[in-house]
N, CA, C and O of each residue as an XYZ file, in Angstrom:
912
protein
N      10.199     90.202     15.306
C      10.602     88.896     14.799
C      11.476     88.164     15.831
O      12.166     88.777     16.646
N      11.415     86.848     15.759
C      12.163     86.022     16.705
C      13.654     86.335     16.685
O      14.278     86.462     17.739
N      14.225     86.458     15.491
C      15.677     86.627     15.423
C      16.126     88.041     15.783
O      17.289     88.261     16.120
N      15.209     88.989     15.710
C      15.545     90.319     16.222
C      15.790     90.241     17.727
O      16.739     90.822     18.255
N      14.900     89.501     18.405
C      15.050     89.327     19.844
C      16.308     88.525     20.165
O      17.057     88.872     21.078
N      16.536     87.453     19.411
C      17.700     86.607     19.671
C      19.008     87.363     19.429
O      19.979     87.175     20.163
N      19.034     88.202     18.419
C      20.246     88.979     18.160
C      20.511     89.981     19.283
O      21.661     90.214     19.657
N      19.443     90.571     19.815
C      19.600     91.462     20.962
C      20.043     90.677     22.195
O      20.842     91.150     23.003
N      19.508     89.478     22.315
C      19.899     88.587     23.416
C      21.381     88.257     23.321
O      22.089     88.254     24.328
N      21.841     87.983     22.125
C      23.264     87.687     21.939
C      24.122     88.882     22.341
O      25.157     88.719     22.987
N      23.691     90.087     21.957
C      24.441     91.282     22.332
C      24.436     91.466     23.853
O      25.429     91.897     24.439
N      23.328     91.141     24.467
C      23.226     91.191     25.935
C      24.241     90.234     26.567
O      24.927     90.589     27.525
N      24.330     89.017     26.020
C      25.276     88.037     26.543
C      26.712     88.477     26.314
O      27.564     88.298     27.185
N      26.989     89.051     25.146
C      28.343     89.536     24.867
C      28.725     90.675     25.806
O      29.885     90.805     26.196
N      27.750     91.492     26.163
C      28.021     92.579     27.106
C      28.415     92.015     28.460
O      29.295     92.546     29.136
N      27.755     90.936     28.846
C      28.120     90.257     30.090
C      29.504     89.654     29.968
O      30.290     89.678     30.915
N      29.803     89.104     28.773
C      31.121     88.503     28.549
C      32.209     89.557     28.699
O      33.257     89.299     29.291
N      31.955     90.745     28.159
C      32.934     91.817     28.248
C      33.150     92.282     29.673
O      34.186     92.859     30.003
N      32.158     92.023     30.517
C      32.274     92.413     31.913
C      32.909     91.344     32.782
O      32.887     91.436     34.009
N      33.486     90.310     32.132
C      34.149     89.264     32.893
C      33.249     88.105     33.245
O      33.610     87.266     34.071
N      32.071     88.044     32.627
C      31.152     86.964     32.916
C      31.230     85.848     31.895
O      32.146     85.027     31.943
N      30.280     85.805     30.971
C      30.209     84.720     29.996
C      31.318     84.799     28.956
O      31.721     85.881     28.530
N      31.800     83.631     28.560
C      32.814     83.556     27.517
C      32.149     83.502     26.149
O      31.008     83.053     26.043
N      32.840     83.953     25.090
C      32.259     83.927     23.741
C      31.729     82.563     23.329
O      30.697     82.477     22.664
N      32.424     81.490     23.717
C      31.954     80.147     23.385
C      30.613     79.867     24.062
O      29.738     79.228     23.480
N      30.462     80.345     25.279
C      29.206     80.174     25.998
C      28.092     80.979     25.335
O      26.966     80.497     25.207
N      28.400     82.192     24.919
C      27.419     83.028     24.219
C      26.915     82.319     22.970
O      25.713     82.286     22.705
N      27.838     81.756     22.211
C      27.489     81.040     20.976
C      26.551     79.876     21.275
O      25.544     79.702     20.588
N      26.869     79.082     22.287
C      26.040     77.930     22.650
C      24.660     78.379     23.123
O      23.647     77.806     22.723
N      24.620     79.406     23.975
C      23.350     79.869     24.530
C      22.433     80.417     23.434
O      21.221     80.205     23.473
N      23.003     81.111     22.471
C      22.202     81.662     21.368
C      21.458     80.541     20.639
O      20.252     80.635     20.412
N      22.176     79.491     20.279
C      21.555     78.409     19.506
C      20.649     77.531     20.365
O      19.666     76.983     19.865
N      20.967     77.393     21.645
C      20.061     76.645     22.526
C      18.746     77.399     22.686
O      17.673     76.795     22.687
N      18.835     78.730     22.824
C      17.614     79.520     22.988
C      16.805     79.528     21.701
O      15.574     79.544     21.744
N      17.466     79.517     20.579
C      16.789     79.422     19.291
C      15.931     78.160     19.239
O      14.789     78.196     18.781
N      16.486     77.048     19.710
C      15.739     75.783     19.709
C      14.575     75.820     20.696
O      13.497     75.303     20.404
N      14.789     76.424     21.850
C      13.732     76.485     22.852
C      12.556     77.345     22.396
O      11.416     77.114     22.798
N      12.841     78.330     21.560
C      11.797     79.237     21.069
C      11.158     78.754     19.768
O      10.420     79.495     19.119
N      11.439     77.538     19.400
C      10.936     77.011     18.128
C       9.424     77.230     17.999
O       8.645     76.837     18.867
N       9.032     77.874     16.882
C       7.611     78.095     16.600
C       6.992     79.261     17.338
O       5.777     79.451     17.277
N       7.803     80.052     18.038
C       7.247     81.164     18.820
C       8.029     82.454     18.591
O       9.222     82.446     18.284
N       7.309     83.560     18.754
C       7.921     84.875     18.770
C       7.721     85.458     20.162
O       6.585     85.729     20.550
N       8.790     85.658     20.921
C       8.640     86.125     22.307
C       8.074     87.531     22.440
O       7.757     87.963     23.548
N       7.940     88.257     21.329
C       7.412     89.611     21.386
C       5.888     89.666     21.268
O       5.290     90.722     21.475
N       5.262     88.549     20.940
C       3.819     88.538     20.742
C       3.083     88.192     22.029
O       3.652     87.634     22.966
N       1.799     88.542     22.044
C       0.965     88.228     23.211
C       0.719     86.735     23.342
O       0.341     86.248     24.408
N       0.936     86.010     22.247
C       0.693     84.571     22.251
C       1.885     83.760     22.762
O       1.843     82.530     22.788
N       2.942     84.455     23.166
C       4.131     83.752     23.650
C       3.767     82.874     24.842
O       3.146     83.339     25.798
N       4.152     81.619     24.782
C       3.747     80.637     25.785
C       4.987     79.996     26.408
O       5.676     79.206     25.762
N       5.265     80.341     27.665
C       6.438     79.790     28.334
C       6.317     78.279     28.506
O       7.330     77.581     28.550
N       5.099     77.769     28.605
C       4.924     76.327     28.781
C       5.468     75.551     27.580
O       5.943     74.425     27.732
N       5.401     76.146     26.392
C       5.953     75.492     25.197
C       7.482     75.500     25.241
O       8.134     74.556     24.796
N       8.034     76.575     25.783
C       9.486     76.637     25.955
C       9.930     75.543     26.914
O      10.910     74.844     26.658
N       9.208     75.398     28.016
C       9.552     74.376     29.000
C       9.339     72.971     28.436
O      10.056     72.036     28.791
N       8.356     72.835     27.563
C       8.142     71.541     26.910
C       9.339     71.181     26.033
O       9.793     70.037     26.026
N       9.848     72.176     25.289
C      11.035     71.940     24.465
C      12.246     71.619     25.334
O      13.075     70.781     24.981
N      12.336     72.297     26.473
C      13.431     72.018     27.398
C      13.330     70.592     27.927
O      14.338     69.897     28.060
N      12.121     70.170     28.224
C      11.910     68.828     28.757
C      12.190     67.717     27.772
O      12.362     66.562     28.159
N      12.235     68.065     26.495
C      12.539     67.067     25.459
C      14.031     66.794     25.332
O      14.439     65.903     24.588
N      14.851     67.562     26.059
C      16.302     67.368     26.015
C      16.661     66.216     26.940
O      16.354     66.250     28.131
N      17.296     65.224     26.405
C      17.516     63.970     27.113
C      18.779     63.951     27.964
O      18.810     63.320     29.020
N      19.813     64.638     27.508
C      21.120     64.457     28.130
C      21.511     65.615     29.049
O      21.191     66.774     28.785
N      22.209     65.274     30.131
C      22.562     66.227     31.173
C      23.326     67.439     30.656
O      22.978     68.575     30.978
N      24.362     67.208     29.859
C      25.192     68.331     29.428
C      24.428     69.273     28.506
O      24.571     70.491     28.619
N      23.615     68.732     27.592
C      22.814     69.580     26.715
C      21.748     70.322     27.518
O      21.469     71.491     27.254
N      21.156     69.641     28.495
C      20.128     70.273     29.319
C      20.717     71.440     30.108
O      20.102     72.502     30.206
N      21.911     71.241     30.671
C      22.549     72.303     31.451
C      22.775     73.546     30.601
O      22.580     74.666     31.074
N      23.184     73.356     29.356
C      23.377     74.493     28.450
C      22.061     75.205     28.180
O      21.977     76.431     28.257
N      21.019     74.413     27.859
C      19.723     75.001     27.529
C      19.112     75.707     28.737
O      18.506     76.769     28.599
N      19.272     75.124     29.900
C      18.758     75.760     31.116
C      19.462     77.087     31.362
O      18.817     78.086     31.682
N      20.775     77.098     31.214
C      21.518     78.348     31.374
C      21.065     79.400     30.381
O      20.907     80.571     30.727
N      20.857     78.969     29.131
C      20.394     79.897     28.094
C      19.037     80.480     28.462
O      18.805     81.679     28.305
N      18.141     79.627     28.953
C      16.793     80.070     29.310
C      16.819     81.046     30.483
O      16.134     82.068     30.443
N      17.586     80.755     31.514
C      17.625     81.625     32.685
C      18.184     83.006     32.337
O      17.703     84.023     32.836
N      19.196     83.031     31.483
C      19.731     84.324     31.035
C      18.722     85.055     30.158
O      18.606     86.279     30.230
N      17.994     84.312     29.333
C      16.984     84.922     28.471
C      15.876     85.547     29.313
O      15.382     86.628     28.993
N      15.492     84.876     30.372
C      14.453     85.406     31.256
C      14.908     86.712     31.907
O      14.115     87.643     32.047
N      16.177     86.787     32.303
C      16.696     88.035     32.854
C      16.701     89.126     31.793
O      16.337     90.271     32.060
N      17.115     88.761     30.599
C      17.176     89.706     29.485
C      15.799     90.269     29.162
O      15.665     91.459     28.875
N      14.770     89.416     29.209
C      13.406     89.819     28.856
C      12.576     90.213     30.076
O      11.384     90.494     29.954
N      13.207     90.232     31.251
C      12.505     90.557     32.501
C      11.311     89.632     32.716
O      10.232     90.071     33.113
N      11.525     88.344     32.445
C      10.500     87.318     32.654
C      10.764     86.645     34.003
O      11.884     86.212     34.275
N       9.760     86.563     34.820
C       9.902     85.912     36.121
C       9.269     84.526     36.071
O       8.069     84.387     35.834
N      10.076     83.521     36.293
C       9.554     82.157     36.373
C       9.001     81.923     37.765
O       9.653     82.246     38.758
N       7.802     81.363     37.842
C       7.219     81.135     39.157
C       7.802     79.865     39.786
O       8.569     79.138     39.155
N       7.426     79.620     41.031
C       7.986     78.487     41.770
C       7.673     77.154     41.096
O       8.507     76.249     41.092
N       6.500     77.033     40.540
C       6.120     75.785     39.863
C       6.976     75.539     38.627
O       7.386     74.410     38.359
N       7.239     76.591     37.886
C       8.074     76.463     36.690
C       9.506     76.115     37.059
O      10.123     75.272     36.409
N      10.042     76.748     38.087
C      11.397     76.442     38.538
C      11.498     75.014     39.047
O      12.485     74.324     38.795
N      10.467     74.576     39.767
C      10.440     73.202     40.247
C      10.365     72.220     39.082
O      10.993     71.161     39.105
N       9.591     72.584     38.071
C       9.468     71.745     36.883
C      10.816     71.585     36.185
O      11.164     70.494     35.733
N      11.561     72.668     36.101
C      12.882     72.628     35.471
C      13.815     71.704     36.248
O      14.537     70.903     35.655
N      13.799     71.817     37.568
C      14.665     70.974     38.398
C      14.296     69.499     38.260
O      15.176     68.640     38.204
N      12.996     69.205     38.205
C      12.556     67.822     38.047
C      12.964     67.264     36.694
O      13.369     66.106     36.592
N      12.858     68.083     35.657
C      13.272     67.638     34.322
C      14.765     67.350     34.295
O      15.210     66.385     33.674
N      15.534     68.194     34.975
C      16.987     68.008     34.987
C      17.366     66.713     35.697
O      18.290     66.016     35.281
N      16.652     66.400     36.760
C      16.930     65.164     37.490
C      16.677     63.923     36.643
O      17.256     62.866     36.892
N      15.821     64.052     35.654
C      15.464     62.907     34.808
C      16.353     62.766     33.575
O      16.164     61.846     32.779
N      17.321     63.670     33.411
C      18.218     63.564     32.267
C      19.284     62.503     32.531
O      19.490     62.081     33.669
N      19.949     62.084     31.474
C      20.989     61.061     31.579
C      22.301     61.587     31.029
O      22.333     62.626     30.370
N      23.378     60.874     31.299
C      24.698     61.280     30.824
C      24.877     60.965     29.348
O      24.575     59.860     28.895
N      25.374     61.950     28.602
C      25.696     61.738     27.197
C      27.199     61.602     27.008
O      27.671     60.897     26.115
N      27.952     62.304     27.882
C      29.393     62.289     27.732
C      29.945     60.911     28.090
O      29.267     60.108     28.730
N      31.154     60.652     27.678
C      31.750     59.325     27.761
C      31.796     58.771     29.175
O      32.210     59.448     30.117
N      31.366     57.541     29.298
C      31.527     56.836     30.564
C      32.927     56.237     30.604
O      33.594     56.140     29.573
N      33.362     55.845     31.766
C      34.699     55.286     31.881
C      34.777     53.942     31.170
O      34.021     53.023     31.482
N      35.694     53.831     30.213
C      35.876     52.547     29.554
C      36.738     51.649     30.450
O      37.197     52.081     31.507
N      36.951     50.417     30.032
C      37.657     49.453     30.870
C      39.060     49.913     31.198
O      39.525     49.768     32.329
N      39.742     50.477     30.188
C      41.116     50.931     30.388
C      41.169     52.057     31.416
O      42.015     52.056     32.311
N      40.255     53.018     31.278
C      40.268     54.163     32.180
C      39.825     53.773     33.575
O      40.367     54.283     34.556
N      38.854     52.881     33.686
C      38.406     52.410     34.994
C      39.556     51.731     35.731
O      39.700     51.882     36.944
N      40.359     50.995     35.003
C      41.530     50.341     35.585
C      42.536     51.386     36.053
O      43.150     51.242     37.110
N      42.698     52.447     35.251
C      43.582     53.559     35.598
C      43.131     54.213     36.899
O      43.955     54.511     37.764
N      41.828     54.436     37.041
C      41.288     55.059     38.247
C      41.559     54.194     39.468
O      42.028     54.679     40.498
N      41.259     52.915     39.340
C      41.392     52.005     40.479
C      42.829     51.914     40.975
O      43.079     51.897     42.180
N      43.761     51.857     40.045
C      45.157     51.627     40.411
C      45.912     52.897     40.802
O      46.925     52.817     41.497
N      45.444     54.052     40.375
C      46.273     55.246     40.520
C      45.678     56.361     41.370
O      46.309     57.404     41.543
N      44.487     56.166     41.897
C      43.836     57.245     42.638
C      44.706     57.757     43.786
O      44.878     58.967     43.931
N      45.255     56.863     44.598
C      46.076     57.289     45.727
C      47.355     57.971     45.269
O      47.814     58.925     45.897
N      47.931     57.483     44.178
C      49.141     58.112     43.647
C      48.849     59.536     43.197
O      49.640     60.447     43.440
N      47.711     59.722     42.541
C      47.327     61.044     42.054
C      47.124     62.003     43.226
O      47.537     63.161     43.160
N      46.500     61.532     44.281
C      46.251     62.369     45.460
C      47.552     62.856     46.087
O      47.573     63.889     46.757
N      48.641     62.112     45.870
C      49.917     62.492     46.458
C      50.772     63.398     45.590
O      51.855     63.801     46.015
N      50.323     63.730     44.393
C      51.092     64.600     43.496
C      51.099     66.028     44.035
O      50.038     66.566     44.354
N      52.264     66.648     44.142
C      52.385     67.983     44.725
C      52.057     69.101     43.745
O      51.579     70.160     44.154
N      52.305     68.882     42.460
C      52.010     69.902     41.443
C      50.487     69.992     41.258
O      49.889     69.057     40.726
N      49.845     71.091     41.683
C      48.375     71.186     41.644
C      47.792     71.022     40.239
O      46.766     70.365     40.064
N      48.444     71.617     39.244
C      47.947     71.542     37.873
C      48.052     70.129     37.332
O      47.145     69.647     36.653
N      49.155     69.468     37.633
C      49.348     68.095     37.183
C      48.341     67.165     37.866
O      47.733     66.309     37.223
N      48.179     67.350     39.171
C      47.215     66.533     39.907
C      45.805     66.732     39.357
O      45.043     65.775     39.222
N      45.470     67.966     39.045
C      44.144     68.269     38.505
C      43.940     67.647     37.129
O      42.828     67.251     36.779
N      45.010     67.562     36.356
C      44.935     66.913     35.045
C      44.486     65.466     35.178
O      43.587     65.017     34.466
N      45.118     64.742     36.095
C      44.808     63.329     36.273
C      43.448     63.137     36.951
O      42.738     62.174     36.661
N      43.088     64.054     37.852
C      41.762     63.982     38.476
C      40.672     64.169     37.438
O      39.627     63.522     37.502
N      40.916     65.052     36.483
C      39.955     65.278     35.407
C      39.832     64.041     34.527
O      38.737     63.675     34.100
N      40.960     63.406     34.263
C      40.938     62.172     33.470
C      40.141     61.084     34.179
O      39.376     60.356     33.546
N      40.317     60.977     35.474
C      39.614     59.950     36.235
C      38.106     60.204     36.270
O      37.308     59.268     36.217
N      37.729     61.473     36.359
C      36.309     61.819     36.486
C      35.560     61.747     35.160
O      34.368     61.439     35.139
N      36.243     62.028     34.059
C      35.556     62.165     32.766
C      35.774     61.001     31.807
O      34.981     60.796     30.888
N      36.846     60.237     32.015
C      37.163     59.191     31.059
C      37.938     59.701     29.861
O      38.180     58.948     28.918
N      38.334     60.972     29.881
C      39.124     61.515     28.773
C      40.507     60.877     28.745
O      41.113     60.615     29.784
N      40.982     60.637     27.545
C      42.336     60.122     27.376
C      43.314     61.281     27.311
O      42.924     62.444     27.212
N      44.574     60.942     27.368
C      45.588     61.978     27.566
C      45.592     63.014     26.435
O      45.756     64.203     26.708
N      45.418     62.604     25.187
C      45.431     63.572     24.093
C      44.199     64.462     24.116
O      44.223     65.569     23.578
N      43.129     63.992     24.730
C      41.921     64.807     24.860
C      42.073     65.807     26.009
O      41.639     66.954     25.902
N      42.690     65.365     27.105
C      42.991     66.287     28.208
C      43.852     67.439     27.693
O      43.657     68.593     28.074
N      44.805     67.110     26.823
C      45.713     68.126     26.291
C      45.013     69.113     25.360
O      45.534     70.201     25.116
N      43.841     68.749     24.838
C      43.086     69.635     23.940
C      42.350     70.741     24.669
O      42.030     71.768     24.070
N      42.077     70.551     25.945
C      41.146     71.436     26.643
C      41.682     72.861     26.761
O      42.794     73.086     27.238
N      40.866     73.815     26.315
C      41.189     75.241     26.408
C      39.952     75.999     26.881
O      38.835     75.496     26.756
N      40.137     77.194     27.418
C      38.972     78.008     27.774
C      38.079     78.292     26.574
O      36.864     78.433     26.714
N      38.693     78.375     25.386
C      37.929     78.686     24.179
C      36.946     77.611     23.769
O      35.973     77.902     23.074
N      37.179     76.355     24.190
C      36.211     75.309     23.855
C      35.413     74.855     25.073
O      34.910     73.733     25.128
N      35.311     75.767     26.057
C      34.563     75.459     27.279
C      33.309     76.317     27.394
O      33.325     77.509     27.089
N      32.242     75.701     27.830
C      31.026     76.425     28.211
C      30.859     76.228     29.710
O      30.696     75.106     30.188
N      30.902     77.336     30.442
C      30.877     77.275     31.898
C      29.553     77.832     32.416
O      29.162     78.949     32.080
N      28.887     77.054     33.222
C      27.673     77.515     33.895
C      27.809     77.210     35.378
O      28.815     76.644     35.805
N      26.816     77.576     36.158
C      26.869     77.304     37.589
C      26.628     75.837     37.904
O      26.712     75.429     39.062
N      26.331     75.041     36.886
C      26.031     73.626     37.107
C      27.048     72.688     36.484
O      27.211     71.559     36.947
N      27.738     73.138     35.439
C      28.661     72.237     34.747
C      29.665     73.021     33.926
O      29.426     74.167     33.544
N      30.793     72.381     33.665
C      31.759     72.866     32.676
C      31.715     71.863     31.535
O      31.941     70.671     31.745
N      31.427     72.335     30.337
C      31.299     71.445     29.189
C      32.364     71.809     28.163
O      32.359     72.908     27.609
N      33.273     70.876     27.919
C      34.326     71.068     26.934
C      33.946     70.351     25.643
O      33.381     69.258     25.680
N      34.253     70.960     24.514
C      34.095     70.316     23.212
C      35.460     69.820     22.759
O      36.406     70.601     22.652
N      35.563     68.526     22.494
C      36.822     67.945     22.031
C      36.646     67.408     20.624
O      35.535     67.072     20.213
N      37.744     67.331     19.889
C      37.718     66.807     18.528
C      38.345     65.420     18.511
O      39.490     65.238     18.925
N      37.586     64.452     18.032
C      38.063     63.076     17.988
C      38.538     62.719     16.596
O      38.521     63.557     15.694
N      38.960     61.485     16.417
C      39.480     61.009     15.143
C      38.459     61.243     14.040
O      37.274     60.959     14.215
N      38.923     61.769     12.889
C      38.031     62.045     11.769
C      37.363     63.404     11.864
O      36.525     63.742     11.028
N      37.725     64.193     12.879
C      37.169     65.533     13.022
C      35.839     65.588     13.745
O      35.231     66.654     13.845
N      35.376     64.452     14.253
C      34.100     64.424     14.964
C      34.223     65.155     16.301
O      35.174     64.937     17.052
N      33.244     66.030     16.592
C      33.253     66.765     17.843
C      32.375     66.077     18.881
O      31.271     65.621     18.584
N      32.888     66.013     20.097
C      32.145     65.436     21.208
C      32.228     66.383     22.399
O      33.164     67.174     22.514
N      31.248     66.292     23.274
C      31.249     67.111     24.477
C      31.485     66.249     25.710
O      30.998     65.122     25.811
N      32.239     66.808     26.634
C      32.478     66.127     27.905
C      32.200     67.125     29.019
O      32.599     68.286     28.931
N      31.520     66.680     30.061
C      31.094     67.597     31.116
C      31.660     67.226     32.471
O      31.800     66.051     32.811
N      31.981     68.257     33.236
C      32.275     68.106     34.656
C      31.090     68.731     35.376
O      30.960     69.954     35.426
N      30.240     67.900     35.924
C      28.993     68.352     36.539
C      29.220     68.640     38.021
O      29.740     67.799     38.755
N      28.830     69.813     38.443
C      29.097     70.257     39.816
C      28.484     69.329     40.853
O      29.108     69.032     41.871
N      27.261     68.871     40.596
C      26.584     68.026     41.586
C      27.268     66.678     41.768
O      27.076     66.018     42.789
N      28.070     66.261     40.781
C      28.753     64.973     40.843
C      30.205     65.097     41.288
O      30.737     64.209     41.954
N      30.846     66.216     40.912
C      32.272     66.409     41.223
C      32.486     67.859     41.664
O      33.126     68.639     40.958
N      31.955     68.213     42.820
C      31.938     69.611     43.251
C      33.343     70.212     43.351
O      33.595     71.281     42.795
N      34.253     69.542     44.049
C      35.596     70.089     44.222
C      36.334     70.192     42.892
O      37.004     71.188     42.621
N      36.207     69.163     42.071
C      36.862     69.182     40.762
C      36.292     70.299     39.907
O      37.041     71.030     39.258
N      34.966     70.439     39.899
C      34.312     71.506     39.135
C      34.867     72.870     39.543
O      35.204     73.689     38.688
N      34.958     73.107     40.844
C      35.417     74.407     41.330
C      36.869     74.679     40.946
O      37.217     75.796     40.565
N      37.716     73.651     41.048
C      39.128     73.823     40.699
C      39.306     74.074     39.201
O      40.035     74.979     38.797
N      38.627     73.257     38.379
C      38.772     73.406     36.925
C      38.173     74.727     36.466
O      38.720     75.382     35.578
N      37.064     75.120     37.057
C      36.460     76.406     36.680
C      37.406     77.563     37.003
O      37.620     78.447     36.174
N      37.963     77.550     38.198
C      38.874     78.625     38.603
C      40.069     78.707     37.661
O      40.469     79.794     37.245
N      40.635     77.545     37.328
C      41.795     77.533     36.444
C      41.413     77.993     35.036
O      42.123     78.797     34.432
N      40.309     77.491     34.521
C      39.879     77.824     33.157
C      39.593     79.311     33.020
O      39.966     79.929     32.023
N      38.939     79.882     34.007
C      38.574     81.297     33.928
C      39.764     82.231     34.109
O      39.659     83.427     33.838
N      40.890     81.699     34.563
C      42.082     82.528     34.755
C      42.954     82.604     33.501
O      43.938     83.343     33.465
N      42.580     81.824     32.460
C      43.419     81.699     31.272
C      42.824     82.432     30.072
O      41.646     82.789     30.065
N      43.659     82.648     29.060
C      43.195     83.210     27.787
C      42.524     82.101     26.970
O      42.782     80.921     27.207
N      41.655     82.472     26.001
C      40.870     81.464     25.263
C      41.665     80.322     24.649
O      41.199     79.183     24.648
N      42.866     80.604     24.121
C      43.633     79.559     23.438
C      44.690     78.890     24.308
O      45.436     78.037     23.827
N      44.762     79.264     25.574
C      45.721     78.615     26.478
C      45.263     77.187     26.790
O      44.066     76.902     26.835
N      46.225     76.305     27.000
C      45.880     74.967     27.481
C      45.429     75.075     28.937
O      46.023     75.803     29.731
N      44.383     74.347     29.269
C      43.982     74.277     30.670
C      44.997     73.451     31.443
O      45.324     73.766     32.587
N      45.497     72.384     30.809
C      46.445     71.499     31.473
C      47.785     71.499     30.718
O      48.306     72.566     30.392
N      48.340     70.327     30.442
C      49.643     70.239     29.806
C      49.522     69.539     28.454
O      48.459     69.034     28.092
N      50.635     69.520     27.717
C      50.682     68.816     26.439
C      50.695     67.312     26.672
O      50.924     66.847     27.789
N      50.444     66.551     25.600
C      50.490     65.090     25.689
C      51.854     64.627     26.197
O      51.941     63.779     27.085
N      52.917     65.193     25.623
C      54.270     64.773     25.994
C      54.542     65.016     27.479
O      55.110     64.163     28.161
N      54.138     66.169     27.966
C      54.376     66.495     29.370
C      53.566     65.595     30.290
O      54.078     65.120     31.304
N      52.306     65.359     29.945
C      51.461     64.498     30.779
C      52.024     63.085     30.865
O      52.027     62.471     31.932
N      52.500     62.574     29.731
C      53.083     61.232     29.720
C      54.401     61.195     30.488
O      54.668     60.248     31.229
N      55.215     62.219     30.310
C      56.513     62.284     30.985
C      56.334     62.343     32.503
O      56.986     61.607     33.243
N      55.442     63.227     32.957
C      55.227     63.382     34.392
C      54.546     62.154     34.994
O      54.785     61.805     36.150
N      53.697     61.507     34.201
C      53.029     60.293     34.676
C      54.048     59.205     35.002
O      53.890     58.465     35.974
N      55.080     59.117     34.194
C      56.121     58.119     34.438
C      56.869     58.413     35.736
O      57.223     57.496     36.477
N      57.104     59.687     36.005
C      57.841     60.076     37.210
C      57.111     59.657     38.478
O      57.717     59.196     39.446
N      55.792     59.828     38.447
C      55.013     59.505     39.652
C      54.364     58.128     39.553
O      53.566     57.736     40.405
N      54.731     57.390     38.473
C      54.240     56.031     38.255
C      52.709     55.966     38.138
O      52.056     55.063     38.661
N      52.173     56.963     37.430
C      50.748     56.964     37.093
C      50.632     56.497     35.652
O      51.160     57.140     34.745
N      49.949     55.392     35.438
C      49.836     54.839     34.101
C      48.590     55.383     33.408
O      47.464     55.030     33.757
N      48.816     56.250     32.417
C      47.706     56.822     31.652
C      47.623     56.150     30.289
O      48.617     55.597     29.818
N      46.446     56.186     29.639
C      46.311     55.621     28.298
C      47.301     56.238     27.330
O      47.542     57.444     27.383
N      47.877     55.440     26.452
C      48.870     55.911     25.497
C      48.231     56.734     24.389
O      47.085     56.474     24.024
N      48.957     57.744     23.828
C      48.424     58.542     22.743
C      47.945     57.726     21.560
O      46.949     58.093     20.936
N      48.621     56.622     21.222
C      48.251     55.851     20.032
C      46.884     55.190     20.171
O      46.281     54.805     19.169
N      46.386     55.054     21.405
C      45.067     54.456     21.587
C      43.987     55.504     21.735
O      42.814     55.164     21.892
N      44.362     56.776     21.687
C      43.421     57.841     21.939
C      42.471     58.070     20.776
O      42.761     57.754     19.622
N      41.326     58.633     21.134
C      40.382     59.175     20.177
C      39.984     58.189     19.104
O      39.905     58.535     17.926
N      39.735     56.967     19.514
C      39.333     55.966     18.557
C      37.959     55.409     18.916
O      37.443     54.540     18.214
């Protein structure tokens, strides 16, 4: 049965997590992404058709969701000892190039913040503080959202770091730091995130970010305007 395989796949991913690889949040995401990719198929049967899996993958429109599904598929192939040929790998890369951004684009307020404060941010000596503001500039996240980021709500792959944030009313949204777009930032945030416990803050609290911003004269969006 399909879910027998998926449950074994999940245990395989958890074993990797225990070895210092995948995080539990990533395992959870990969399990459900692979479930969607296998829709209508049982991978244990002779009728299993990888082209249908790739078709389902190609139906994913947004970059961050595609990165998760691609990661899930590549791990599943290792788990099942499935070798994707060059044409299939090329097809995956072409599909990924055609995806679009789902995560928040820079709004007017944040774009203004980037334009006016980039040089100031580059001069900040505290690496963690500087990285906080660099992340805000790259993602469009507001200060209260930056303060939410923890390893526990991150899915890390070789292509992107995807954080799940909670907005006003309890709505969950995903924001991605894509390696191909922000290579240095991706590497720094990944290193920091992987060094922390699941519930640790990746950066600082709202109060600290606002306080330090005033010291270095970096104007960040106010908490009262956040998550709206």
